[in-house]
VEXNUDO-127152 format. One record per residue (C-alpha): residue number from 0; residue in one letter; x, y, z. Coordinates in nm, 4 decimals, decimal comma, padded with zeros to 6 digits. Layout:
REM VEXNUDO-127152
<pt NUM; 'a'; <X; Y; Z>>;
...
END
This chain:
REM VEXNUDO-127152
<pt 0; 'm'; <05,8912; 02,6481; 00,9721>>;
<pt 1; 'r'; <05,5554; 02,7095; 01,1390>>;
<pt 2; 'p'; <05,2623; 02,5818; 00,9288>>;
<pt 3; 'p'; <05,0215; 02,8481; 00,7949>>;
<pt 4; 'r'; <04,7243; 02,9340; 01,0125>>;
<pt 5; 'p'; <04,3716; 02,8675; 00,8868>>;
<pt 6; 'p'; <04,1451; 03,1617; 00,8037>>;
<pt 7; 's'; <03,9971; 03,3255; 01,1110>>;
<pt 8; 't'; <03,6288; 03,2707; 01,1797>>;
<pt 9; 'g'; <03,5952; 03,5021; 01,4798>>;
<pt 10; 's'; <03,5153; 03,8718; 01,4998>>;
<pt 11; 'd'; <03,8127; 03,9552; 01,2759>>;
<pt 12; 'a'; <03,6866; 03,7379; 00,9889>>;
<pt 13; 'p'; <03,6381; 03,9247; 00,6580>>;
<pt 14; 'g'; <03,2887; 04,0348; 00,5608>>;
<pt 15; 'l'; <03,0738; 03,8606; 00,3058>>;
<pt 16; 'd'; <03,1822; 04,1027; 00,0362>>;
<pt 17; 'g'; <03,5317; 03,9636; 00,0487>>;
<pt 18; 'a'; <03,4334; 03,6040; 00,1110>>;
<pt 19; 'r'; <03,4847; 03,3267; -00,1400>>;
<pt 20; 'e'; <03,3350; 02,9833; -00,1743>>;
<pt 21; 'e'; <03,5496; 02,7344; 00,0108>>;
<pt 22; 'p'; <03,6106; 02,3811; -00,1257>>;
<pt 23; 'q'; <03,3432; 02,1292; -00,0345>>;
<pt 24; 'p'; <03,4029; 01,9443; 00,2929>>;
<pt 25; 'p'; <03,5552; 01,5974; 00,2706>>;
<pt 26; 's'; <03,3286; 01,2982; 00,2165>>;
<pt 27; 'h'; <03,3643; 01,1457; 00,5645>>;
<pt 28; 'p'; <03,2473; 01,3266; 00,8774>>;
<pt 29; 'l'; <03,5436; 01,2155; 01,0849>>;
<pt 30; 'a'; <03,8557; 01,3934; 00,9720>>;
<pt 31; 'a'; <04,2061; 01,4287; 01,1016>>;
<pt 32; 'n'; <04,3586; 01,7553; 00,9863>>;
<pt 33; 'h'; <04,1253; 01,9351; 00,7492>>;
<pt 34; 'g'; <04,1176; 02,3123; 00,7742>>;
<pt 35; 'r'; <04,4800; 02,3356; 00,8885>>;
<pt 36; 'q'; <04,8115; 02,1636; 00,8417>>;
<pt 37; 'e'; <04,9448; 01,9546; 01,1274>>;
<pt 38; 's'; <05,2283; 01,7098; 01,1690>>;
<pt 39; 'k'; <04,9961; 01,4688; 01,3539>>;
<pt 40; 'p'; <04,6299; 01,4017; 01,2735>>;
<pt 41; 'r'; <04,3701; 01,4715; 01,5372>>;
<pt 42; 'e'; <04,1822; 01,1557; 01,6219>>;
<pt 43; 'a'; <03,8810; 01,3228; 01,7829>>;
<pt 44; 'g'; <03,8047; 01,5839; 01,5198>>;
<pt 45; 'v'; <03,4909; 01,6462; 01,3190>>;
<pt 46; 'v'; <03,4580; 01,8623; 01,0094>>;
<pt 47; 'v'; <03,1894; 02,1269; 01,0487>>;
<pt 48; 's'; <03,0375; 02,3313; 00,7674>>;
<pt 49; 'f'; <02,8930; 02,6722; 00,8537>>;
<pt 50; 'g'; <02,6710; 02,8518; 00,6046>>;
<pt 51; 'a'; <02,4693; 03,1677; 00,6541>>;
<pt 52; 'r'; <02,1400; 03,2205; 00,4739>>;
<pt 53; 'p'; <02,0085; 03,5751; 00,4106>>;
<pt 54; 'a'; <01,6939; 03,6662; 00,5988>>;
<pt 55; 'g'; <01,3817; 03,5604; 00,4129>>;
<pt 56; 'a'; <01,5726; 03,3342; 00,1757>>;
<pt 57; 'a'; <01,4365; 02,9949; 00,0774>>;
<pt 58; 'p'; <01,5696; 02,6880; 00,2606>>;
<pt 59; 'a'; <01,9043; 02,5595; 00,1347>>;
<pt 60; 'p'; <01,9085; 02,2588; -00,1004>>;
<pt 61; 'a'; <02,0145; 01,9149; 00,0205>>;
<pt 62; 'r'; <02,3706; 01,9882; -00,0976>>;
<pt 63; 'p'; <02,4223; 02,3570; -00,0097>>;
<pt 64; 'r'; <02,5995; 02,5774; -00,2598>>;
<pt 65; 'r'; <02,6859; 02,8686; -00,0381>>;
<pt 66; 'l'; <02,9700; 03,0372; 00,1414>>;
<pt 67; 't'; <03,1101; 02,7987; 00,3995>>;
<pt 68; 't'; <03,3951; 02,7723; 00,6435>>;
<pt 69; 'v'; <03,5459; 02,4344; 00,7270>>;
<pt 70; 'l'; <03,6690; 02,3915; 01,0832>>;
<pt 71; 'v'; <03,8046; 02,1080; 01,2928>>;
<pt 72; 'v'; <03,6253; 02,0778; 01,6256>>;
<pt 73; 'd'; <03,6841; 01,8377; 01,9130>>;
<pt 74; 'k'; <03,3925; 01,5924; 01,9022>>;
<pt 75; 'a'; <03,3561; 01,6150; 02,2804>>;
<pt 76; 'r'; <03,2386; 01,9762; 02,2353>>;
<pt 77; 'l'; <02,9418; 01,8523; 02,0342>>;
<pt 78; 'c'; <02,8315; 01,5839; 02,2814>>;
<pt 79; 'c'; <02,5868; 01,5887; 02,5694>>;
<pt 80; 's'; <02,7512; 01,5661; 02,9121>>;
<pt 81; 'l'; <02,4774; 01,3260; 03,0254>>;
<pt 82; 'c'; <02,4361; 01,0755; 02,7406>>;
<pt 83; 's'; <02,7733; 01,1372; 02,5663>>;
<pt 84; 'l'; <02,5945; 01,1395; 02,2287>>;
<pt 85; 'a'; <02,5502; 01,4247; 01,9810>>;
<pt 86; 'l'; <02,3632; 01,7151; 02,1366>>;
<pt 87; 'k'; <01,9961; 01,7401; 02,0450>>;
<pt 88; 'r'; <01,7935; 02,0558; 02,0812>>;
<pt 89; 'p'; <01,6761; 02,2169; 02,3000>>;
<pt 90; 'i'; <02,0200; 02,2570; 02,4541>>;
<pt 91; 'y'; <02,0797; 02,3409; 02,8200>>;
<pt 92; 'q'; <02,3954; 02,4656; 02,9882>>;
<pt 93; 'c'; <02,5104; 02,5069; 03,3458>>;
<pt 94; 'a'; <02,7140; 02,8037; 03,4672>>;
<pt 95; 'a'; <03,0357; 02,6020; 03,4241>>;
<pt 96; 'g'; <02,9584; 02,5431; 03,0557>>;
<pt 97; 'h'; <02,8535; 02,1777; 03,0653>>;
<pt 98; 'l'; <02,5948; 02,1084; 02,7941>>;
<pt 99; 'a'; <02,2985; 01,8715; 02,7977>>;
<pt 100; 'c'; <02,0224; 01,7659; 02,5597>>;
<pt 101; 'g'; <01,6748; 01,8825; 02,6542>>;
<pt 102; 'g'; <01,5540; 01,5230; 02,6606>>;
<pt 103; 'c'; <01,8355; 01,4130; 02,8927>>;
<pt 104; 'r'; <01,7782; 01,7033; 03,1292>>;
<pt 105; 't'; <01,4118; 01,6144; 03,1771>>;
<pt 106; 'k'; <01,5131; 01,2688; 03,2990>>;
<pt 107; 'l'; <01,7086; 01,4130; 03,5941>>;
<pt 108; 's'; <01,5457; 01,4136; 03,9362>>;
<pt 109; 't'; <01,6754; 01,7696; 03,9924>>;
<pt 110; 'n'; <01,7841; 02,0493; 03,7580>>;
<pt 111; 'a'; <02,1455; 02,0201; 03,8787>>;
<pt 112; 'c'; <02,4367; 01,9488; 03,6472>>;
<pt 113; 'r'; <02,5597; 01,5959; 03,7079>>;
<pt 114; 't'; <02,9176; 01,6896; 03,6160>>;
<pt 115; 'c'; <02,9285; 01,9774; 03,8665>>;
<pt 116; 'g'; <02,7576; 01,7784; 04,1384>>;
<pt 117; 'd'; <02,5542; 01,9542; 04,4053>>;
<pt 118; 'g'; <02,6794; 02,3052; 04,3455>>;
<pt 119; 'g'; <02,3630; 02,4932; 04,4254>>;
<pt 120; 'a'; <02,2273; 02,7555; 04,1888>>;
<pt 121; 'a'; <02,5555; 02,7645; 03,9913>>;
<pt 122; 's'; <02,5048; 02,4034; 03,8818>>;
<pt 123; 'a'; <02,1475; 02,4561; 03,7573>>;
<pt 124; 'y'; <02,0796; 02,4078; 03,3876>>;
<pt 125; 'a'; <01,9435; 02,6974; 03,1834>>;
<pt 126; 'l'; <01,8065; 02,6992; 02,8302>>;
<pt 127; 'c'; <02,0462; 02,8394; 02,5665>>;
<pt 128; 'p'; <01,8593; 02,9612; 02,2569>>;
<pt 129; 'g'; <02,1838; 03,0839; 02,1013>>;
<pt 130; 'l'; <02,3365; 02,7388; 02,1163>>;
<pt 131; 'd'; <02,0186; 02,5959; 01,9651>>;
<pt 132; 'v'; <02,0671; 02,8179; 01,6605>>;
<pt 133; 'f'; <02,4409; 02,7495; 01,6446>>;
<pt 134; 'y'; <02,4130; 02,3696; 01,6642>>;
<pt 135; 'g'; <02,1210; 02,3726; 01,4235>>;
<pt 136; 'e'; <02,3510; 02,5196; 01,1566>>;
<pt 137; 'l'; <02,6169; 02,2477; 01,1904>>;
<pt 138; 'h'; <02,5893; 02,0168; 00,8896>>;
<pt 139; 'l'; <02,7995; 01,7264; 00,7709>>;
<pt 140; 'p'; <02,8245; 01,5593; 00,4322>>;
<pt 141; 'c'; <02,6904; 01,2057; 00,4322>>;
<pt 142; 'p'; <02,9706; 00,9500; 00,4841>>;
<pt 143; 'y'; <02,8421; 00,7781; 00,1696>>;
<pt 144; 'e'; <02,8985; 01,0860; -00,0459>>;
<pt 145; 'a'; <03,1472; 00,8896; -00,2583>>;
<pt 146; 'h'; <02,8685; 00,6397; -00,3316>>;
<pt 147; 'g'; <02,6261; 00,9018; -00,4586>>;
<pt 148; 'c'; <02,4552; 01,0584; -00,1552>>;
<pt 149; 'r'; <02,4453; 01,4373; -00,1881>>;
<pt 150; 's'; <02,2803; 01,5110; 00,1465>>;
<pt 151; 'y'; <02,4129; 01,7459; 00,4101>>;
<pt 152; 'i'; <02,2810; 01,6336; 00,7470>>;
<pt 153; 'p'; <02,2413; 01,8237; 01,0748>>;
<pt 154; 'y'; <02,5145; 01,6962; 01,3032>>;
<pt 155; 'y'; <02,2743; 01,5563; 01,5618>>;
<pt 156; 'r'; <02,0945; 01,3543; 01,2913>>;
<pt 157; 'a'; <02,4053; 01,2076; 01,1267>>;
<pt 158; 'a'; <02,3763; 00,8655; 01,2920>>;
<pt 159; 's'; <02,0080; 00,8191; 01,2059>>;
<pt 160; 'h'; <02,0693; 00,9281; 00,8452>>;
<pt 161; 'q'; <02,3608; 00,6880; 00,8083>>;
<pt 162; 's'; <02,1529; 00,3953; 00,9346>>;
<pt 163; 'a'; <01,8832; 00,4635; 00,6723>>;
<pt 164; 'c'; <02,0827; 00,5988; 00,3762>>;
<pt 165; 'e'; <02,0002; 00,4139; 00,0538>>;
<pt 166; 'h'; <02,3529; 00,4795; -00,0743>>;
<pt 167; 'a'; <02,5181; 00,2639; 00,1939>>;
<pt 168; 'p'; <02,7487; 00,0202; 00,0118>>;
<pt 169; 'c'; <02,6847; -00,3516; -00,0184>>;
<pt 170; 'l'; <02,9709; -00,6020; -00,0381>>;
<pt 171; 'c'; <03,0712; -00,8337; -00,3177>>;
<pt 172; 'p'; <03,0508; -01,1930; -00,1872>>;
<pt 173; 'e'; <03,3075; -01,3356; -00,4293>>;
<pt 174; 'p'; <03,6191; -01,4592; -00,2429>>;
<pt 175; 'g'; <03,9079; -01,2139; -00,2649>>;
<pt 176; 'c'; <03,6961; -00,9342; -00,4169>>;
<pt 177; 'a'; <03,6864; -00,6157; -00,2109>>;
<pt 178; 'f'; <03,4355; -00,4314; -00,4301>>;
<pt 179; 'a'; <03,1739; -00,2374; -00,2331>>;
<pt 180; 'a'; <02,9008; -00,0166; -00,3795>>;
<pt 181; 'p'; <02,5288; 00,0606; -00,3544>>;
<pt 182; 'p'; <02,2976; -00,2089; -00,4972>>;
<pt 183; 'r'; <02,2774; -00,0503; -00,8393>>;
<pt 184; 'a'; <02,6528; -00,0530; -00,8941>>;
<pt 185; 'l'; <02,6996; -00,3913; -00,7253>>;
<pt 186; 'l'; <02,4402; -00,5378; -00,9627>>;
<pt 187; 'a'; <02,6480; -00,4322; -01,2644>>;
<pt 188; 'h'; <02,9687; -00,5537; -01,0976>>;
<pt 189; 'l'; <02,8330; -00,9028; -01,0216>>;
<pt 190; 'v'; <02,7036; -00,9421; -01,3767>>;
<pt 191; 'd'; <03,0067; -00,7994; -01,5594>>;
<pt 192; 'a'; <03,2937; -00,9134; -01,3363>>;
<pt 193; 'h'; <03,1589; -01,2411; -01,1982>>;
<pt 194; 's'; <02,8979; -01,3495; -01,4570>>;
<pt 195; 'w'; <02,6151; -01,3885; -01,2065>>;
<pt 196; 'p'; <02,2842; -01,5014; -01,3603>>;
<pt 197; 'v'; <02,0242; -01,2239; -01,3625>>;
<pt 198; 'h'; <01,6490; -01,2418; -01,4281>>;
<pt 199; 'k'; <01,4230; -00,9442; -01,4901>>;
<pt 200; 'i'; <01,0766; -00,9386; -01,3378>>;
<pt 201; 'p'; <00,8505; -00,7078; -01,5405>>;
<pt 202; 'r'; <00,6763; -00,5486; -01,2419>>;
<pt 203; 'f'; <00,5909; -00,5977; -00,8766>>;
<pt 204; 'g'; <00,3168; -00,8564; -00,8330>>;
<pt 205; 'a'; <00,4115; -01,0438; -01,1512>>;
<pt 206; 'i'; <00,4797; -01,4171; -01,1286>>;
<pt 207; 'q'; <00,8198; -01,5122; -01,2693>>;
<pt 208; 'a'; <00,8831; -01,8753; -01,3651>>;
<pt 209; 'l'; <01,2413; -01,9937; -01,3142>>;
<pt 210; 'h'; <01,4174; -02,3253; -01,3704>>;
<pt 211; 'v'; <01,7023; -02,3289; -01,1210>>;
<pt 212; 'p'; <01,9526; -02,6174; -01,1053>>;
<pt 213; 'a'; <02,0219; -02,7089; -00,7449>>;
<pt 214; 'a'; <02,3720; -02,8087; -00,8528>>;
<pt 215; 'g'; <02,4337; -02,4744; -01,0267>>;
<pt 216; 'p'; <02,5265; -02,1265; -00,8937>>;
<pt 217; 'p'; <02,3843; -02,0898; -00,5412>>;
<pt 218; 'd'; <02,2824; -01,7261; -00,5921>>;
<pt 219; 'r'; <02,1250; -01,5346; -00,8762>>;
<pt 220; 'l'; <01,9910; -01,1810; -00,9113>>;
<pt 221; 'l'; <01,6296; -01,0761; -00,9609>>;
<pt 222; 'v'; <01,5710; -00,7217; -01,0911>>;
<pt 223; 'v'; <01,2279; -00,5609; -01,1021>>;
<pt 224; 'a'; <01,2310; -00,4125; -01,4509>>;
<pt 225; 'e'; <00,9751; -00,1376; -01,3862>>;
<pt 226; 'e'; <01,2020; 00,0045; -01,1155>>;
<pt 227; 'e'; <01,5015; -00,0117; -01,3491>>;
<pt 228; 'e'; <01,3115; 00,1710; -01,6232>>;
<pt 229; 'a'; <01,1900; 00,4353; -01,3787>>;
<pt 230; 'a'; <01,5472; 00,4965; -01,2647>>;
<pt 231; 'a'; <01,6654; 00,5285; -01,6261>>;
<pt 232; 'a'; <01,3903; 00,7801; -01,6977>>;
<pt 233; 'e'; <01,4896; 00,9780; -01,3894>>;
<pt 234; 'e'; <01,8497; 00,9855; -01,5099>>;
<pt 235; 'd'; <01,7380; 01,1280; -01,8453>>;
<pt 236; 'd'; <01,5557; 01,4094; -01,6648>>;
<pt 237; 'd'; <01,8378; 01,4790; -01,4205>>;
<pt 238; 'd'; <02,1695; 01,6278; -01,5242>>;
<pt 239; 'd'; <02,3886; 01,4326; -01,2844>>;
<pt 240; 'g'; <02,1541; 01,1382; -01,2132>>;
<pt 241; 'd'; <02,3145; 01,0805; -00,8737>>;
<pt 242; 'd'; <01,9862; 01,0901; -00,6855>>;
<pt 243; 'a'; <01,8170; 00,8146; -00,8857>>;
<pt 244; 'e'; <01,7270; 00,5297; -00,6534>>;
<pt 245; 'g'; <01,7986; 00,2621; -00,9121>>;
<pt 246; 'p'; <01,6252; -00,0712; -00,9649>>;
<pt 247; 'a'; <01,5009; -00,2938; -00,6870>>;
<pt 248; 'v'; <01,7507; -00,5797; -00,6694>>;
<pt 249; 'f'; <01,6823; -00,9134; -00,5005>>;
<pt 250; 'v'; <01,8919; -01,2255; -00,4522>>;
<pt 251; 'l'; <01,7467; -01,5722; -00,5031>>;
<pt 252; 's'; <01,9535; -01,8180; -00,3016>>;
<pt 253; 'v'; <01,9588; -02,1977; -00,3191>>;
<pt 254; 'r'; <02,1418; -02,3680; -00,0339>>;
<pt 255; 'a'; <02,1868; -02,7391; 00,0317>>;
<pt 256; 'r'; <02,0154; -02,8734; 00,3418>>;
<pt 257; 'g'; <02,1279; -03,2352; 00,3386>>;
<pt 258; 'e'; <01,9625; -03,3952; 00,0352>>;
<pt 259; 'a'; <01,7045; -03,1148; 00,0208>>;
<pt 260; 'a'; <01,7482; -02,7531; -00,0932>>;
<pt 261; 'a'; <01,6538; -02,4293; 00,0833>>;
<pt 262; 'v'; <01,5277; -02,1562; -00,1505>>;
<pt 263; 's'; <01,4929; -01,7972; -00,0285>>;
<pt 264; 'v'; <01,4764; -01,4383; -00,1490>>;
<pt 265; 'a'; <01,6445; -01,1321; 00,0057>>;
<pt 266; 'c'; <01,6538; -00,7655; -00,0945>>;
<pt 267; 'l'; <02,0031; -00,6417; -00,1771>>;
<pt 268; 'r'; <02,0599; -00,3268; 00,0302>>;
<pt 269; 'a'; <02,2707; -00,2352; 00,3300>>;
<pt 270; 'n'; <01,9944; -00,0545; 00,5193>>;
<pt 271; 'a'; <01,6495; -00,2091; 00,5446>>;
<pt 272; 'r'; <01,5138; 00,1327; 00,6472>>;
<pt 273; 'a'; <01,6296; 00,2895; 00,3200>>;
<pt 274; 'g'; <01,3227; 00,1964; 00,1200>>;
<pt 275; 'p'; <00,9947; 00,0059; 00,1035>>;
<pt 276; 'q'; <00,9399; -00,3321; 00,2596>>;
<pt 277; 'y'; <00,8595; -00,6341; 00,0437>>;
<pt 278; 'k'; <00,6846; -00,9697; 00,0606>>;
<pt 279; 'c'; <00,7508; -01,2748; -00,1534>>;
<pt 280; 'v'; <00,5592; -01,5855; -00,2534>>;
<pt 281; 'l'; <00,7674; -01,8876; -00,3640>>;
<pt 282; 'w'; <00,6309; -02,1963; -00,5396>>;
<pt 283; 'a'; <00,8116; -02,5188; -00,6270>>;
<pt 284; 'k'; <00,6404; -02,7547; -00,8740>>;
<pt 285; 'a'; <00,7149; -03,1028; -01,0014>>;
<pt 286; 'p'; <00,5230; -03,3725; -01,1934>>;
<pt 287; 'a'; <00,3425; -03,6288; -00,9853>>;
<pt 288; 'p'; <00,4902; -03,9811; -00,9646>>;
<pt 289; 'r'; <00,4250; -04,2042; -01,2639>>;
<pt 290; 'g'; <00,0692; -04,3349; -01,2614>>;
<pt 291; 'a'; <-00,0556; -04,0639; -01,0219>>;
<pt 292; 'a'; <-00,2749; -03,7721; -01,1204>>;
<pt 293; 'g'; <-00,1907; -03,4038; -01,0693>>;
<pt 294; 'r'; <00,1480; -03,2644; -00,9613>>;
<pt 295; 'r'; <00,3501; -03,1900; -00,6504>>;
<pt 296; 'r'; <00,3424; -02,8296; -00,5348>>;
<pt 297; 'l'; <00,5015; -02,6424; -00,2441>>;
<pt 298; 'c'; <00,4229; -02,2800; -00,1532>>;
<pt 299; 'm'; <00,5527; -02,0267; 00,0988>>;
<pt 300; 'e'; <00,4757; -01,6592; 00,1619>>;
<pt 301; 't'; <00,7085; -01,4458; 00,3728>>;
<pt 302; 'd'; <00,8401; -01,0955; 00,4282>>;
<pt 303; 'v'; <01,1643; -01,0292; 00,2415>>;
<pt 304; 'p'; <01,4727; -00,9664; 00,4591>>;
<pt 305; 's'; <01,7501; -00,7317; 00,3499>>;
<pt 306; 'c'; <02,1148; -00,8247; 00,3111>>;
<pt 307; 'a'; <02,4254; -00,6120; 00,2608>>;
<pt 308; 'q'; <02,6078; -00,9048; 00,1004>>;
<pt 309; 'p'; <02,4327; -01,1462; -00,1372>>;
<pt 310; 'g'; <02,3626; -01,4776; 00,0347>>;
<pt 311; 'e'; <02,4762; -01,3448; 00,3717>>;
<pt 312; 'a'; <02,1305; -01,3241; 00,5291>>;
<pt 313; 'a'; <01,9090; -01,4815; 00,2661>>;
<pt 314; 'v'; <01,8877; -01,8242; 00,4274>>;
<pt 315; 'e'; <02,0084; -01,7848; 00,7831>>;
<pt 316; 'd'; <01,8001; -01,4804; 00,8838>>;
<pt 317; 'g'; <01,4957; -01,5221; 00,6597>>;
<pt 318; 'm'; <01,2313; -01,7825; 00,5859>>;
<pt 319; 'w'; <01,3174; -02,0415; 00,3229>>;
<pt 320; 'l'; <01,1268; -02,2955; 00,1172>>;
<pt 321; 'g'; <01,2451; -02,6518; 00,1692>>;
<pt 322; 'v'; <01,2486; -02,8494; -00,1559>>;
<pt 323; 'a'; <01,2761; -03,2278; -00,1199>>;
<pt 324; 'p'; <01,4872; -03,4367; -00,3648>>;
<pt 325; 'v'; <01,1700; -03,5809; -00,5241>>;
<pt 326; 'm'; <01,0884; -03,2268; -00,6431>>;
<pt 327; 'm'; <01,4188; -03,1978; -00,8339>>;
<pt 328; 'l'; <01,4365; -03,3051; -01,1972>>;
<pt 329; 'g'; <01,7172; -03,4506; -01,4105>>;
<pt 330; 'a'; <02,0899; -03,4822; -01,3544>>;
<pt 331; 's'; <02,1234; -03,1152; -01,2616>>;
<pt 332; 'r'; <01,8460; -03,1563; -00,9991>>;
<pt 333; 'e'; <01,6517; -02,8719; -01,1559>>;
<pt 334; 'i'; <01,3899; -02,6958; -00,9456>>;
<pt 335; 'h'; <01,0903; -02,5406; -01,1176>>;
<pt 336; 'l'; <01,0117; -02,2244; -00,9242>>;
<pt 337; 'g'; <00,7551; -01,9465; -00,9329>>;
<pt 338; 'v'; <00,8530; -01,6139; -00,7715>>;
<pt 339; 'q'; <00,6202; -01,3243; -00,6925>>;
<pt 340; 'i'; <00,7578; -01,0122; -00,5206>>;
<pt 341; 'd'; <00,5385; -00,7239; -00,4106>>;
<pt 342; 'k'; <00,5590; -00,4171; -00,1891>>;
<pt 343; 'l'; <00,3970; -00,4251; 00,1510>>;
END
């Protein structure tokens, strides 16, 4: 039996009076067989959402609630013939139909289509305003929609949005645990499922005193309380609360370096571009040797790196404070720390 055909979107498509709101597009931009039934999935397909806005209407919200049609399009049709990436406006086309980004075309020594070769006037690129409008209306749901992002992104900006989306999931570092979620949800998971120690810092710029055993858990969580409270207040004002950024979560890591210990701080987030940048000041203090005046004190100030998995980049990719054994106290080799985190 032949599978049913999808609704037509050409000149024979029904008018708006008879249109209905289609289901929302799937959460991932790469899809196999959405919009029609097939025995085999298409590996090079992309789901495209079309939505028309009446003349003079206000811009659509981040997550459009409007009449849409979901199609499956070969990704090659949406790529520049010169750079092989998503087309960016202004769009040019040769007589044979090969498309090129405006930026790529300006880099050519001549205005001839590289795919056609030296074909004379027929191979010359010409500006296509109609394609500019058409490609400008192609939007995709963020691939992190399941993790709370409600943005619809122009197709040519999908990669840049994905690399900066604050909803990109971070990974649980516990062996055998496959949990992945944005920092806010991972924070709750690490505390509830794995009993990670957590310390609340009242605000950015505050100095938090911590007594950390070098022989204890290597990682612990630091949460800036003012950010957590702001997120909770935003949830109370928002019906769904999905757009709340959540608290700023940091990981304090203690790693053995021979007899010494390396102490560092990293921001828990998958994309460093998703939010503000931070700096951190770390102090380690210990009493002076018996009979000596004063106390021992180490200090370090550094920018805070980001890590998608707690402990993954905290020591290896960032600066760390080296604490000698003489600075550790008692059988648990306790380190007396001061932590100050602030926004740059």
